[in-house]
N, C-alpha and C positions, 0 to 999 in steps of 0.2 A: 414730508421733506425727503430726498430721497438720502440712502446710507453712503452711497456709495464717494460722498465727499469726506464721513468721517472716515472711512477705511485706508489704511495707509497706503503709499502706492506699494508697490514688490522693487527692493534695491538691487540696482542690476551692475554688472561688470565696469560700466562707465562711471557709478557714482561710486566704487569701490577705488577704481582710478584716480576718481578726481582729488577723493578724500587722502590718498595713501601719497597723491603728487608724480602720478607715476603716467606711464601713457596704458592705453584701453590692451593692447597686444600683452605689455607686460602683465599688468595685473590678469589677464585672462591665462597666460603661462603659469604664474604663479599657483593660482588659485585652482588651477587643472591639473598641477602637477607633473607637469608636459613642460619640455622645450629648455632654452639657455636662460637663467634669470638669476641676477646675482644676489644673494646671502641677503644683503641691507634691504632691496627690491621685495625681496618675497618676506622680509618681516615687518616692513612696513604695507605691503599688503594684506597679509594676514591679521594685522591687528585691525588696519582700516576696518576688515570683511566684519571683525569681531565687532569694535564697537560700531558698526551699523544694521549688524544682526542679519548679515547678507546669506542667502539662501540658494545654492545654485539652483540653475535650468539642467536640471536632470538629462532633460529629450535634448539640447541645446551640449551639453557638455559631453554625450554620448557621441554624439555626431560629430564632436572635434575628435576625441581619442579615440572613437570605436568601442569603447567599453559603456555597458550601465549598468553595473556591479548590481545586475538583475538576473536571477537566474526564473528559468520557468520550471512549474511542477504540474505534472498530469499525473493526477492518481483516477479510482474505477467508481469509489464510491466514498466520498470523506464522511458520511454516515457508519462506516463502519471501522470500530475503533484500530482495527489491523494498520489503517493505513493513516489514522490519527493520530498514532503513537512513531510510526515510522516520518510522518509530515514533521512531528515534532524533533524528530533528533536528525533532520536534513536543516529545520531553520536554524536550530542551535549552531549548528555546525558554521550556517550561513552566518550567521550574526558576528558570530567570531570573526571572518574572515570579511567582513565587512561589505556582505551583501545581504540586498533584498532576496523576498519570494516571492513571485504569483505564482497563486494555489488554484487550478481547474478542474473541476469533478466532469467526469463526462459518462457515468452511470454504467458506464463498462459497453459503451457504443462505441462503434469505430466510428463510425460516423462524425460523430463528438470529438472523438479524440481528432480527427484530423483536423478538425474545426480550431480544436486547441493549440494544434502545435503550432498549425497558421497565423493564428494572433499573434502569438508568443513570440512568433519571429519577427513578426511587424512590430511587435514591441521593443524590437531591437537587446532581446535578451541575449547575455553572455554565453548560455547554456541551457542544456535540459534534463530531466530526470522526469522519466513515464513508464507507468506500470502501465505495460500495455495492455488492452482489452481483449488483444487477440494477438498470438506466438504467432502467426498463418498472415491476416491482412496486414504488412507492415511497411508496402510502398512506401508510406509517406515519413515512413523512418530512416527510410533508405536515402529519400531526399535530403534531409537533414545530413545525412552522416557525409553523402555525397557532396553536400555545401560547406563544411569542412564545419558548421559548427558543434561544438563537444555536445556529444549524446551521452547520457546511462542510463541506464534501465534499472527498473526497480521490482524486484519481486516473483517479476515473469523473465520467460525468455523469450527471445525471438530467434527463430530457426534459421541461419545463413547473415545473418546481421552481426557482423566484425567490431560489438562495443561491448565495452565495459560493462559487465550484467552483477548487480550484487540481488541474489535471490537464494533460498535456503531450494539445495536437493531434497524434495520432499519423498522420493522413493520410495529410499531405504527408511526414513522413520514412518511412511506408514503400511510398509513390509512389515516393519517391528510391531505397531500395533495394532495391526488386523490379527497378526498371528498370538498375540497377548489373550485375542477374545476368543481365536479358533482354541485355542488350551486351555482356555476356562470353561470351552465346549459349546459356543455359540456355531453355528453353523447359516443361523439366516443373518447376515452380516449387512443391512443399509448403509448407505453413501449419499447423502444429500450436498448439492452445489446451488449454485445460484449461475452458475455459466448455461449462459444462453445456447440455446440448442432448437434447430428447427423441427427434430425428431424424440422421439425417447431413446434415450440411450440402447446400444446393441454393440452385442460384442465386435471387435475390432474396429469401431468407429474412430474416427479421427475427431481429436477432441481440439477446439479451438485454444487452449488454453495448455501453456505447458505444466504449470500449476496445477492443473485438475489432471492434466494428461498423465504425470508423474503418481499422483495419487492413486489413481484406477489401477493402473499400471501395478504399482506397488501391492496394493490390495489383493488382486488377482493372481500376480505371482505366488504372493505365500499361501493361498485356496490350493495353485498347482502343487507347489512343494508339499504340500499336505494329502495331496492327493485325491482333493475336491475340486468340485466345478463349483464359481460360483453361483446363484441362485439367479436366474432371469427377473428384472423389475426391480430389482433392490436398488440400481444406481440410477438418481432420481436430480436429474437434471430442470432447470428452469423455476429454480424455488426462489420467488421475487420478493413480493411483499410480505407481512407478517402472517395474511391470510392465506396467501399462498400454501407456504411452508407449515401452516396447523392443518390444512388441509392434506398436503404430502403424510403427514406426518398421522393421519388418521389413517389413511390407504394404507401405512406398511404397520399397521400395530393391530388392525381390523381382520376377522375371519381367520378359517384354519390354517394359513400360510404365512402368519405374523412374522415381521421380526423379531429377533431377539432380541437385537443393538444396532445401534446405530451413532455414526461416524456425522458430525457434524462442521461441514469443510470452514466454517468462519464463526466467531462471535456473535452475530446478529442473525442467524439463522440458528445458532445454539438458544438464542433466547425465547423464539418462535417454537421449537421444537421442544421442547422445556415445557411452556405454553399448552400446546399439542396436548404432552403427555399426562400433564395435570388435568386439564378438561377432559380424559377417557377416565379418567380415577384409576390412573395407573401409576406407581410407586417405581423408581427409581434404589435401588438397581432388584427390586425383590420380580417387576413386571416384565422390567427392559434395562440392557445396561446403557452406558451413553458414555460418550466419547464427542471431544472437539478440540478442532484446531487453537494454538493461542491460550495465553494461561495470563487472562485478565483477574482483577483483585475480585470480585463477583462469582469468580467459580471456586471460590476458596469459603466464602462467605455462606453456603448453600448448605442443608442436611439432606444424604452425604455433601462433602466435595466433591469435586467432579476432577475425573479423570480427564488431563490434557497433553496436547504435544505443546508445548513449548517452545515459542520461536525467536529468536532474538530479534525481534521489529528494529525497537528502536536503535539499535547496531547498524542495523540495514542500512536506517536512512542514512546514519550517521556518514556508513561507508560510503554510498552514493554521492552522497555531498561531496567529504573530501575527495576523491576519486574526479568528480565532475570539477571543483574549485581548483584542483591541481592540473587539469589538462588547460583548463581558459589561464590560469598562468606559465600554462608552456613548460611546467616538472613534467620530470620523465614519471611513470609508474615504478614502483617497488618491486625486486625482481621475486619476490613469496608474494600472491595472491593471497587478501584476507580468506579464509575461511569462515562459512555462516551455517551452524548443522541447526539441528533440534533432537530435542530429546522429549520422551515420555515419559511424561509426568504420573507416575499410577496412585490413584485414591480411592474415593470409595464408592465410585457411580457405575464400575465394571463387578460385576456377579455372575453367577453362575446360571445358566439360562432354566427358566420354570420350565418343568412339563406341559405339553401343549394342552390337555385336559383341564389343565387349571387354570387356564387363560380368561375364560369369562367373568369372572365372580374380582369386582374390583378387590384392589389390596384397600384396607386400611391405614396405611401408613403411607402418607402422603409426602412426597416430596418437598419443601418449604425451603423459603428462604429463610434464614437466621438473624 
């Protein structure tokens, strides 16, 4: 026997109107909180809705009011704890303000991001928060802006796009952290990023991500201010899955011109770099110094604890959500923009570089999780 007969029919506005003894139009206005309706009618309609356990049809309501109370969020990689924490900040603010969140992952592919934005607009979201995969290919974001739909950028900037952006300026902190390594004696400092590029990095190369561009520029400036030139081949892009990152790590740490320090651009890269270091039988910081972006709990549970560039990731997500909801509700922006700053947290993973001739024998002091 079919189970459809035992399933309760959805309660409609007409059912609520009949129970409250008002017209369907009056019930719709009271339930949707729009238009003119007396207090007596409103109370009767709401009481009937509660009694009948009425659940509104969100699509129909959005077509009537022009609002869906939903915001769309587009990020590059939900597996990355950086975006997980930022998304938590967004959803916490959205929930308190009565908004739902639709999250879409793009795998840092611009084509996927274009499609994600289209899908969210088709679903009539009230506004979008996007962490752009590219700071250059932004026509789809310009179209959102031109349509009048509220748009806020998260974590990355988009050149020439006049929208509120909540991101840490990582150029200065990259400069500071590189200078810290240089003052410890390091000269072969590697930087590893997931940023996709058609060719290996070379000096002067335009990088599609504002975030990675700032970090590389800050590192190169620190070298320049020390009267040094950053060694070729130590900025490594296209660090995709765990195996490719471990392969890059092996390439960086083997041979006579091995890197003496590695900077990982995010937590996922950091885990695989550390695995690669362990597989080579090397120790941190005895054989190679290590520094990473973002401060997660596990970075303090290793021996030694890791030196990190701590970013206000949760606060970044909160700020983006607050700004978007303010735009949706038509409120004015505050006169003073919120400043998001990163800081260098010095722990035990940076040391004096080892002498080149002592490289080959693996250290007996392994880097381990506590």
